[in-house]
C-alpha positions in Angstrom: 0.0 0.0 0.0 1.5 3.4 -0.9 2.3 5.8 1.9 0.3 9.0 1.4 0.4 12.4 3.0 -2.8 11.3 4.9 -0.8 8.4 6.4 1.7 11.0 7.8 -1.1 13.3 9.0 -2.3 10.4 11.2 1.2 10.0 12.7 2.4 13.6 13.0 0.8 17.0 13.8 2.9 19.1 11.5 5.1 17.0 9.1 4.1 17.1 5.4 5.7 14.5 3.2 7.6 15.6 0.1 10.2 14.0 -2.1 12.9 16.1 -0.5 12.1 15.5 3.2 11.7 11.7 3.5 14.9 11.6 5.7 13.6 14.4 8.0 10.5 12.5 9.3 10.2 13.4 13.0 9.9 9.8 14.2 10.6 10.8 17.8 7.4 12.9 17.9 4.6 10.8 16.6 1.0 11.4 17.8 0.4 7.6 17.9 1.7 4.7 20.0 2.1 1.0 19.4 -1.1 -0.8 20.3 0.3 -3.4 22.7 0.7 -1.0 25.7 -0.5 2.2 27.3 1.4 5.5 27.5 0.6 8.3 30.0 2.6 11.6 30.4 2.6 14.4 33.0 4.4 17.7 33.4 7.1 16.7 35.8 7.0 20.0 37.6 3.2 19.9 38.1 2.3 16.2 37.9 -1.4 16.6 38.5 -3.6 15.8 35.4 -1.9 14.1 32.5 -0.5 16.2 29.6 -1.4 13.5 27.1 -2.1 9.7 27.0 -2.8 7.0 24.6 -6.4 6.5 23.6 -6.5 2.8 24.8 -6.1 3.9 28.5 -9.8 3.2 29.0 -9.3 -0.4 27.9 -7.0 -0.9 30.9 -8.5 1.2 33.7 -12.2 1.0 34.7 -13.2 4.4 33.5 -14.3 4.5 29.8 -14.5 8.3 29.6 -11.1 9.5 28.3 -11.7 13.2 29.1 -12.3 12.4 32.8 -8.6 11.4 33.2 -7.6 15.0 32.5 -9.7 16.2 35.5 -8.3 13.7 38.0 -5.1 13.4 40.0 -3.2 10.1 39.5 -4.2 8.6 42.8 -7.9 9.1 42.0 -7.8 6.6 39.1 -4.6 4.5 39.3 -4.3 1.3 41.3 -2.2 1.6 44.5 0.9 -0.1 43.1 1.0 2.2 40.0 0.2 5.3 42.2 3.2 4.4 44.4 5.4 3.9 41.4 4.3 7.3 40.1 5.1 9.0 43.4 8.6 7.4 43.6 9.5 9.4 40.5 9.9 12.5 42.6 13.4 11.0 43.6 15.1 9.5 40.5 17.6 7.6 42.7 14.9 5.6 44.3 13.3 4.1 41.1 15.5 4.4 38.0 17.2 1.0 38.3 14.3 -1.2 39.6 11.9 -1.1 36.6 9.8 -2.9 35.5 7.3 -3.2 38.3 4.9 -6.0 37.8 1.3 -5.1 38.8 -2.2 -6.4 38.4 -4.9 -4.2 36.8 -8.3 -5.7 36.7 -6.7 -9.1 37.3 -4.4 -8.8 34.3 -0.6 -8.7 34.7 1.3 -5.6 33.4 4.8 -4.2 33.7 5.1 -0.6 34.7 8.1 1.2 33.0 9.0 4.8 33.9 11.3 7.6 32.8 11.6 11.4 32.8 12.6 13.3 29.7 12.1 16.8 28.3 10.5 17.9 31.6 7.9 15.2 31.1 7.2 12.2 33.4 6.3 9.1 31.5 4.6 5.8 32.6 4.2 3.0 30.2 2.2 -0.2 30.8 3.2 -3.3 28.9 1.3 -6.6 29.2 2.9 -9.6 30.7 2.0 -12.3 28.1 1.5 -15.9 29.1 1.0 -17.3 25.6 4.2 -19.2 24.7 3.5 -18.8 21.0 3.7 -15.0 21.3 6.8 -14.6 23.5 10.4 -15.5 23.4 12.2 -17.8 25.8 12.2 -16.6 29.4 15.5 -17.1 31.2 17.0 -15.4 34.2 19.2 -12.4 33.2 22.2 -14.2 34.6 21.7 -17.3 32.4 20.9 -15.2 29.3 24.1 -13.1 29.7 26.3 -16.1 30.4 24.8 -18.3 27.6 25.6 -15.7 25.0 28.8 -14.0 26.2 30.9 -16.8 27.6 31.7 -18.3 24.2 32.7 -14.9 22.8 35.7 -14.6 25.0 37.7 -17.2 23.1 37.1 -15.9 19.5 39.8 -13.7 17.9 38.2 -12.8 14.6 35.0 -10.9 13.7 33.3 -13.4 11.2 33.4 -16.2 13.8 32.4 -13.8 16.6 29.3 -12.7 14.7 28.4 -16.3 13.7 28.5 -17.5 17.3 26.8 -14.5 18.7 23.8 -14.6 16.4 23.4 -18.4 17.0 23.5 -17.9 20.8 21.3 -14.9 20.8 18.6 -16.5 18.6 18.5 -19.4 21.1 18.0 -16.9 23.9 15.3 -14.8 22.2 13.5 -17.3 19.9 13.4 -15.0 16.9 13.3 -16.5 13.4 16.4 -14.5 12.3 19.1 -12.6 14.2 21.6 -10.5 12.2 24.7 -8.3 12.8 24.2 -5.2 10.6 27.3 -3.0 10.2 27.5 0.6 9.0 30.2 1.8 6.7 31.5 5.4 6.7 28.6 6.5 4.5 26.1 4.6 6.7 25.3 2.1 4.1 24.7 -1.2 5.9 25.8 -4.8 5.4 24.8 -8.0 7.1 28.0 -9.4 8.6 26.6 -12.2 10.7 23.4 -14.2 10.7 21.5 -17.0 12.3 18.1 -18.1 10.9 15.5 -20.8 10.6 16.7 -23.2 8.0 13.7 -22.7 5.6 14.0 -18.9 5.3 16.2 -17.0 2.8 19.6 -15.8 4.0 20.5 -12.1 4.1 24.2 -12.7 5.0 26.5 -10.5 2.8 23.7 -8.3 1.5 24.1 -4.5 1.5 21.4 -1.9 2.3 21.4 1.8 1.3 21.8 4.5 4.0 18.2 5.6 3.3 16.9 2.5 4.9 17.9 3.8 8.3 17.9 7.6 8.0 20.0 9.9 10.3 17.2 10.7 12.8 16.6 6.9 13.3 20.4 6.4 13.8 20.5 9.2 16.3 17.6 7.7 18.2 19.5 4.4 18.6 22.3 6.3 20.3 19.8 7.5 22.9 17.4 4.6 23.3 19.5 1.5 22.6 16.7 -1.1 21.9 13.5 -1.0 20.0 10.7 -3.6 19.7 7.8 -3.8 17.2 5.9 -7.0 18.4 3.2 -6.8 15.7 3.7 -5.0 12.4 0.0 -5.3 11.4 -1.5 -4.4 14.8 -2.3 -0.7 14.0 -1.7 2.2 16.4 -3.4 4.1 19.3 -3.8 7.9 19.0 -2.2 10.2 21.5 -4.9 12.3 23.2 -3.9 15.7 24.5 -5.3 17.4 27.6 -7.5 20.2 26.2 -6.8 22.3 29.3 -3.0 22.0 29.1 -0.9 24.9 27.8 1.1 23.9 24.7 0.8 20.2 25.4 2.5 19.3 22.1 5.8 20.9 23.4 6.0 17.9 25.8 5.7 15.3 23.0 9.1 13.7 22.7 8.9 9.9 22.8 12.6 9.4 22.3 13.0 7.1 25.3 9.6 5.4 25.3 9.1 1.7 24.5 5.7 2.3 22.8 6.7 5.1 20.4 4.6 4.7 17.2 6.4 3.6 14.1 6.9 5.4 10.8 4.3 4.4 8.2 7.0 3.9 5.6 9.0 1.6 7.9 5.9 -0.5 8.6 5.3 -0.8 4.8 9.0 -1.7 4.4 8.7 -4.6 6.9 5.6 -5.8 5.3 7.3 -5.9 1.9 10.0 -8.1 3.5 7.3 -10.3 5.0 8.4 -9.5 8.5 5.7 -9.3 11.3 7.8 -8.5 14.4 11.2 -7.0 15.1 13.6 -6.3 17.9 16.7 -4.1 17.3 19.6 -3.3 19.5 22.3 -0.6 19.0 26.0 -1.5 18.7 27.7 1.6 20.0 31.5 1.7 19.9 33.5 4.9 20.9 30.2 6.8 21.2 29.4 6.1 17.5 26.7 3.8 16.0 28.9 1.0 14.7 25.9 -1.2 13.7 22.8 -3.0 14.9 21.7 -6.4 16.1 18.5 -6.9 14.1 16.0 -9.7 15.1 13.1 -10.6 12.7 10.1 -12.8 13.2 7.6 -13.9 10.6 4.6 -13.8 12.9 3.7 -11.5 15.9 6.2 -12.0 18.6 7.0 -10.2 21.9 10.0 -10.2 24.2 9.5 -8.8 27.7 11.2 -5.7 29.0 13.6 -7.6 31.2 14.8 -9.6 28.3 15.2 -6.5 26.2 17.2 -4.7 28.8 19.3 -7.8 29.4 19.9 -7.8 25.6 21.4 -4.3 26.0 23.9 -5.7 28.5 24.7 -8.6 26.3 25.3 -6.3 23.3 27.6 -4.1 25.5 29.7 -7.3 25.9 29.7 -7.9 22.1 30.8 -4.3 21.5 33.7 -4.8 23.9 34.8 -7.9 22.1 34.5 -6.2 18.7 36.7 -3.3 20.1 39.3 -5.8 21.5 39.6 -7.8 18.3 39.8 -4.6 16.1 42.3 -3.1 18.5 44.5 -6.2 18.4 44.5 -6.0 14.6 45.4 -2.3 14.7 48.1 -2.9 17.3 49.8 -5.4 15.0 49.8 -2.9 12.1 50.8 -0.1 14.5 53.8 -2.0 15.6 54.9 -2.6 12.0 54.5 1.1 11.1 56.3 2.2 14.3 59.4 0.4 13.2 59.3 2.1 9.8 58.7 5.5 11.6 61.8 4.9 13.7 63.9 4.2 10.6 62.5 7.3 8.8 63.2 9.5 11.8 66.8 8.2 12.1 67.5 8.7 8.4 66.3 12.4 8.3 69.1 14.5 9.8 69.0 18.1 10.9 72.2 19.2 9.2 70.8 18.9 5.6 67.8 20.4 3.9 64.8 18.1 4.4 63.4 18.3 0.9 66.7 17.2 -0.6 66.7 14.2 1.8 63.1 13.2 0.9 63.9 12.9 -2.8 66.8 10.6 -2.1 66.1 7.0 -3.3 67.2 5.6 0.1 63.8 6.7 1.5 61.1 4.3 0.3 58.1 6.6 0.7 55.4 4.0 -0.4 56.8 1.4 2.0 56.6 3.9 4.8 52.8 3.6 4.8 52.7 0.1 3.1 51.0 1.5 0.0 51.6 1.2 -3.7 53.2 4.5 -4.7 54.3 8.0 -3.6 55.2 11.4 -5.1 56.6 14.6 -3.8 55.7 17.9 -5.5 57.3 21.2 -4.8 57.3 24.6 -6.4 61.1 24.8 -6.9 62.4 21.2 -7.0 59.7 19.9 -9.3 58.2 16.4 -9.0 59.7 13.3 -7.6 57.9 9.9 -8.0 58.2 6.4 -6.6 56.4 3.3 -7.9 52.7 3.6 -8.8 51.8 7.3 -9.4 50.0 9.4 -12.0 52.1 10.9 -14.9 53.8 14.2 -14.1 51.4 16.4 -16.0 48.4 14.9 -14.3 50.1 15.0 -10.9 50.8 18.7 -11.4 47.2 19.3 -12.2 46.1 17.6 -9.0 48.7 19.6 -7.0 47.5 22.9 -8.5 43.8 22.0 -7.8 44.6 21.1 -4.2 46.5 24.4 -3.7 43.3 26.3 -4.7 41.1 24.2 -2.4 42.4 24.3 1.1 39.1 23.0 2.4 40.1 19.5 1.1 42.6 19.4 4.0 42.1 18.9 7.7 45.2 19.7 9.8 47.1 19.8 6.5 46.1 16.2 5.7 43.7 14.9 3.0 42.6 11.3 2.4 40.3 9.9 -0.3 39.3 6.5 -1.5 39.0 7.9 -5.1 41.3 10.8 -6.3 39.0 11.2 -9.3 36.0 11.9 -7.1 37.9 14.4 -5.0 38.8 16.7 -7.8 36.1 15.9 -10.4 34.5 19.4 -10.2 37.9 21.0 -10.8 39.8 18.9 -13.4 39.3 16.0 -15.8 41.3 12.9 -14.9 40.2 10.7 -17.8 43.9 10.0 -18.6 44.6 8.8 -15.1 45.7 5.2 -15.0 42.9 2.8 -13.9 45.3 1.2 -11.5 45.3 4.3 -9.3 42.5 4.5 -6.7 42.8 6.7 -3.6 45.4 9.0 -2.2 46.6 10.4 1.1 48.2 13.9 0.9 50.3 16.0 3.3 50.4 19.7 2.7 53.7 21.3 3.9 53.5 25.0 3.1 56.6 26.0 5.0 58.6 23.5 2.9 58.4 25.3 -0.5 54.6 24.6 -0.7 55.5 20.9 -0.8 52.9 18.2 -1.0 53.6 14.5 -0.4 51.2 12.0 -2.1 50.7 8.4 -1.2 48.7 6.3 -3.7 46.8 3.0 -3.3 45.7 0.7 -6.2 42.1 0.8 -7.2 40.1 -2.3 -6.4 37.1 -3.6 -8.3 34.5 -4.4 -5.6 31.2 -6.2 -6.4 28.4 -5.5 -3.9 25.2 -7.6 -3.4 22.4 -5.2 -2.6 19.0 -6.2 -1.1 17.2 -4.6 -4.0 18.2 -1.7 -6.2 19.8 0.9 -4.0 19.2 3.6 -6.6 15.4 3.2 -6.0 14.8 3.0 -2.3 11.3 4.4 -2.8 8.7 4.0 -5.5 7.0 7.4 -6.2 3.4 8.0 -7.5 0.8 10.7 -7.2 -2.9 10.5 -6.3 -5.8 12.2 -8.1 -5.2 15.4 -6.2 -1.5 15.5 -7.1 -0.4 14.5 -3.6 2.7 12.4 -3.4 2.5 8.7 -2.6 5.6 6.8 -1.6 6.2 3.1 -1.2 9.4 1.5 0.0 10.9 -0.9 -2.5 8.9 -4.1 -2.9 11.7 -6.2 -4.2 14.7 -7.3 -2.1 16.0 -9.6 -4.8 19.8 -9.6 -4.9 21.1 -6.7 -7.1 24.8 -6.7 -8.0 26.7 -3.5 -8.4 30.4 -3.2 -9.3 32.5 -0.2 -8.0 35.7 0.7 -9.8 38.6 3.1 -9.2 38.3 3.1 -5.4 40.8 1.8 -3.0 40.3 0.2 0.4 39.5 2.8 3.2 42.4 4.6 4.9 42.4 3.0 8.3 43.0 4.9 11.6 46.4 3.4 12.1 47.6 4.6 8.7 46.2 8.1 9.3 47.9 8.3 12.7 51.2 7.4 10.9 50.6 10.1 8.3 50.3 12.7 11.1 53.5 11.4 12.7 55.4 11.5 9.4 54.2 15.1 8.9 55.4 16.1 12.4 58.8 14.5 11.9 59.3 16.3 8.6 58.3 19.7 10.1 60.5 19.2 13.1 63.5 18.3 11.0 62.9 21.2 8.8 62.7 23.6 11.7 65.9 22.1 13.2 67.7 22.6 9.9 66.2 26.0 9.2 69.3 28.3 9.3 67.2 31.1 10.8 66.8 28.9 13.9 70.2 27.2 14.1 73.1 28.1 16.4 75.4 28.4 13.4 73.1 31.0 12.0 73.1 33.0 15.2 76.9 33.1 15.2 77.0 34.2 11.5 74.4 36.9 12.3 76.6 38.2 15.1 79.5 38.4 12.6 77.3 40.1 9.9 76.1 42.6 12.6 79.7 43.5 13.6 80.8 43.8 9.9 77.8 46.1 9.1 78.1 48.2 12.1 81.9 48.7 11.9 83.4 47.7 8.6 80.7 49.3 6.5 79.8 52.3 8.6 83.5 53.4 9.2 84.2 54.0 5.4 81.0 56.0 5.1 82.0 58.2 8.0 85.5 58.7 6.4 83.9 59.6 3.1 81.6 62.1 4.8 84.5 63.7 6.7 86.6 64.1 3.5 83.7 65.7 1.7 83.3 68.1 4.6 87.0 69.0 4.4 86.9 69.5 0.6 83.9 71.8 1.1 85.8 73.8 3.7 89.0 73.9 1.5 87.2 75.3 -1.5 85.3 77.8 0.6 83.6 80.5 -1.6 85.4 79.1 -4.7 83.4 75.9 -4.9 80.7 77.2 -7.2 78.6 74.3 -8.6 80.7 71.9 -6.5 78.6 73.0 -3.5 75.5 71.4 -4.9 77.4 68.2 -5.9 79.1 67.9 -2.5 75.7 68.4 -0.8 74.1 65.6 -2.8 77.0 63.3 -2.2 76.9 63.9 1.5 73.1 63.3 1.6 73.7 60.0 -0.2 76.2 58.8 2.3 73.8 59.8 5.1 71.0 57.9 3.4 73.3 54.9 2.9 74.2 55.0 6.6 70.5 55.1 7.5 69.9 52.1 5.2 72.6 50.1 6.9 71.2 51.0 10.3 67.8 49.7 9.2 69.3 46.6 7.7 70.9 45.9 11.1 67.5 46.3 12.8 65.9 43.9 10.2 68.6 41.3 10.6 68.3 41.2 14.4 64.5 40.7 14.4 63.6 37.5 16.2 67.1 36.8 17.3 66.7 38.3 20.8 65.8 35.9 23.6 64.5 38.7 25.8 60.8 38.3 26.6 58.8 40.2 29.1 55.2 41.4 29.8 54.9 44.6 27.7 52.2 47.1 28.1 51.3 48.2 24.6 49.6 51.4 25.9 53.0 52.5 27.4 54.7 51.6 24.1 52.3 53.7 22.1 52.8 56.7 24.5 56.6 56.4 24.0 56.2 56.4 20.2 53.9 59.4 20.3 56.5 61.3 22.3 59.2 60.2 19.9 57.1 61.5 16.9 56.0 64.6 18.8 57.4 67.2 16.4 56.1 65.4 13.3 52.6 64.9 14.9 52.4 68.6 15.8 53.6 69.7 12.4 50.9 67.6 10.6 48.2 68.1 13.2 47.9 64.3 13.4 45.7 62.4 15.9 46.7 58.9 17.1 43.7 57.1 18.8 44.0 54.0 20.9 42.2 52.6 24.0 42.7 49.6 26.3 45.5 47.8 24.5 46.7 44.6 26.1 49.8 43.5 27.9 51.6 40.8 25.9 54.6 38.6 26.6 57.2 39.6 23.9 60.4 41.3 23.0 59.6 44.9 23.8 62.2 46.3 21.4 60.7 44.4 18.4 57.2 45.3 19.3 58.0 49.0 19.7 59.7 48.9 16.3 56.6 47.2 14.8 54.2 50.0 15.9 56.8 52.6 15.2 57.1 51.6 11.6 53.3 51.5 11.0 52.8 54.9 12.5 55.8 56.4 10.6 54.3 54.9 7.4 50.9 56.5 8.1 52.4 59.9 8.9 54.6 59.7 5.8 51.8 58.8 3.3 49.2 61.2 4.5 47.0 63.3 2.1 48.0 66.9 1.4 46.3 69.5 3.6 44.4 66.8 5.5 45.4 66.0 9.1 46.3 62.4 9.6 44.1 60.3 11.8 45.6 57.0 13.0 43.4 54.6 15.0 44.8 51.5 16.7 42.6 48.7 18.0 43.1 45.2 19.5 40.7 42.3 19.8 41.3 38.9 21.5 41.0 36.0 19.1 41.6 32.7 20.9 45.2 32.6 22.2 46.2 35.5 19.9 45.5 39.2 19.6 44.3 40.7 16.4 45.4 44.3 15.8 44.3 46.9 13.2 46.1 50.2 12.4 43.8 52.4 10.3 44.8 55.7 8.7 43.1 58.2 6.3 46.0 58.4 4.0 46.5 58.1 0.2 45.8 54.4 0.1 47.6 51.5 -1.7 46.5 49.8 -5.0 45.4 46.2 -4.6 48.1 44.9 -7.0 50.8 46.3 -4.6 49.4 44.7 -1.4 52.1 42.0 -1.3 54.9 44.2 -2.8 54.9 46.6 0.1 56.1 43.8 2.5 59.1 42.9 0.2 62.6 44.2 1.0 63.6 47.4 -0.9 60.3 47.5 -2.8 59.1 51.1 -2.8 56.0 52.5 -4.4 57.3 56.1 -4.7 60.6 57.7 -5.7 62.9 58.8 -2.9 62.8 62.4 -4.1 59.0 62.4 -3.7 58.7 60.6 -0.3 61.9 59.6 1.5 62.3 56.0 2.6 64.4 52.9 2.4 61.9 50.1 1.7 62.7 48.2 4.9 60.1 49.4 7.3 57.1 47.2 6.3 59.3 44.2 5.6 60.6 44.6 9.2 57.0 44.7 10.4 56.3 41.4 8.6 59.4 39.8 10.0 58.5 40.8 13.6 55.0 39.5 13.3 56.1 36.2 11.7 58.7 35.8 14.4 55.9 35.8 16.9 53.9 33.1 14.9 51.5 35.8 13.7 50.1 36.8 10.3 50.0 40.2 8.6 47.9 41.6 5.8 46.3 44.9 4.7 43.1 46.3 3.2 43.2 49.6 1.4 41.2 52.0 -0.8 42.9 54.7 -2.9 42.1 58.1 -1.6 40.4 56.7 1.5 43.1 55.1 3.6 44.7 51.9 4.6 44.3 49.3 7.4 47.2 47.1 8.4 46.0 43.9 10.2 48.2 41.6 12.2 48.0 38.9 14.9 50.5 38.4 17.7 50.5 35.0 19.4 51.8 35.4 22.9 54.2 32.7 24.1 52.5 33.1 27.6 48.9 34.0 27.9 48.5 37.7 28.5 47.0 39.2 31.5 44.7 41.9 30.2 45.1 45.5 31.0 42.4 48.2 30.9 44.6 51.2 31.0 45.3 53.9 28.4 
């Protein structure tokens, strides 16, 4: 029978079925319950009259008038045992672990099941059946647990574990079929274990599309770990709301109930399979839904609450064994990769550039991860390949595509089972060898924009689906144009071959990729001459040479020029102009060398202290006092932080920015410079905004390059070292720097400073 919008109106107050929202069905909020029990709910803070109840309540209690229950307190119509169970719910520690409570109502046995959720107090009544044809085996919890779990302790592989578990659990419950249903990373499911009656068809090895168990249903299994439908054909009971209650529908969340009504499309799905009763338990590993234990029966069938809850304990034990077996397998591989990691770590030395070591044939990059091929692509050294890889031109296309799509990476690592699928919207890979399937990629920006690729062979995999996964629903429309949906009617085996994909990248391999990345980065930083002891000694020598050996000749030249000027006296004529220009050039060269010295020393100092940036700015304003007064400039700042840094470098940083803004101001307009700071995680983000002449967008990067000036020295004096120095200071503190600007409006320089020690904030000008 097709599922119409009318079917959903009977199940939900507001949900309207469309082709686009099948997976959004609010199955936790139906306005119906299963017919085998009674549901009653109260406002937990004012538990007087019920908020809502199932319409069959009058079949259990003596009063046939449903409306009268909304005018009575619980003790006025409940039996004493139920009334006491209701009152116990005031203290959750006194009742939560002792359910169910067996009671007699009108001489019929019932189980009372209680819980509190969403500020709502729920009581459910389930019948205690005596008919042996309707219920599963009844064992003590101890014997049930022991019978199923003891044999599992001696099994060390998953197929055998699932075989034994399903056999034992079918014996305990009495269902016609018990299955282990496992989810993959896309939540498609497969039957990994099965025990069944001999005469029924096997589902072992069949795959099911993710649409069969939509996200909301999977989420419910994480919260309420077991679910029973004892009679698929039994119909439902409506939920009746208290007409006097305020917003009673707000309380309707049946997530944790046993009697929650079932989706019409799921009922139809089970009927199409010929199934009349189900019992399902969640397999939860590491707080994720790993799979399900699915029990089917081909006639109405009920297992009592104790057996269901005991089943949850049994399944907890199964999950533990799954984790132990998978962990043992991972540990074996982890041990193998650790040995390779140790060898790799020993081979890379700190005294030689890392990239040059990586392209040496002595390092077998594919073997490092036990894969089929590897490649290293850099912007300067080109492409280096080992074993199975794409051709160089295709590899370069993939590299360029990934450079433009940083979202493909998480923590600078990207993994895919199909490299074609990853980049299909960007580039055409028709010429890529069919042998190549997936890839794992490390992005190493600080190493010449390098990327390391590892490739795995593609595998042709044939899947047996339970029906065509491309058509989970059959769609039709009624006379009024309303949609009608039916779940697929055929579960006949449907084969599907998948090409060009590799086996999934397992957790152990991904861990290894992260460790390899860390080793490479550490070795590069150890080698990096800007951080080596050798470099520091060379820097001291350069500093001495620049400050003495270069400055001294300049002073000598300037002194001789001054003597020549005095010797010539009034007779120098045009020589006066030449001598003046020459002396100005020597002074400019001396200033340039001074600034180069400052630039070379950035980041080399080990001095760090808590530095009040408000005080730093006040010192700078005092230093620039004459220039500020001359231009009528305003420098605005408030409540700048205290940061742990080199105070000399930080003062130079702000000094250069302010000097730049004063220098490039608009004619006849007083400069206004505003400095702001905002906390951003463990960093501070600063902005320095002026109302100057602005910078063209094409020059945004150029201004941070050494000796790159946008104006002639004769127009605006300068050396082209100030902003590069700012960049170097910021980057030495693990920060970033950039700018925004508009010609004729002004410029904002942005930068972040990451403190080595979390700042204490200061609110002082």
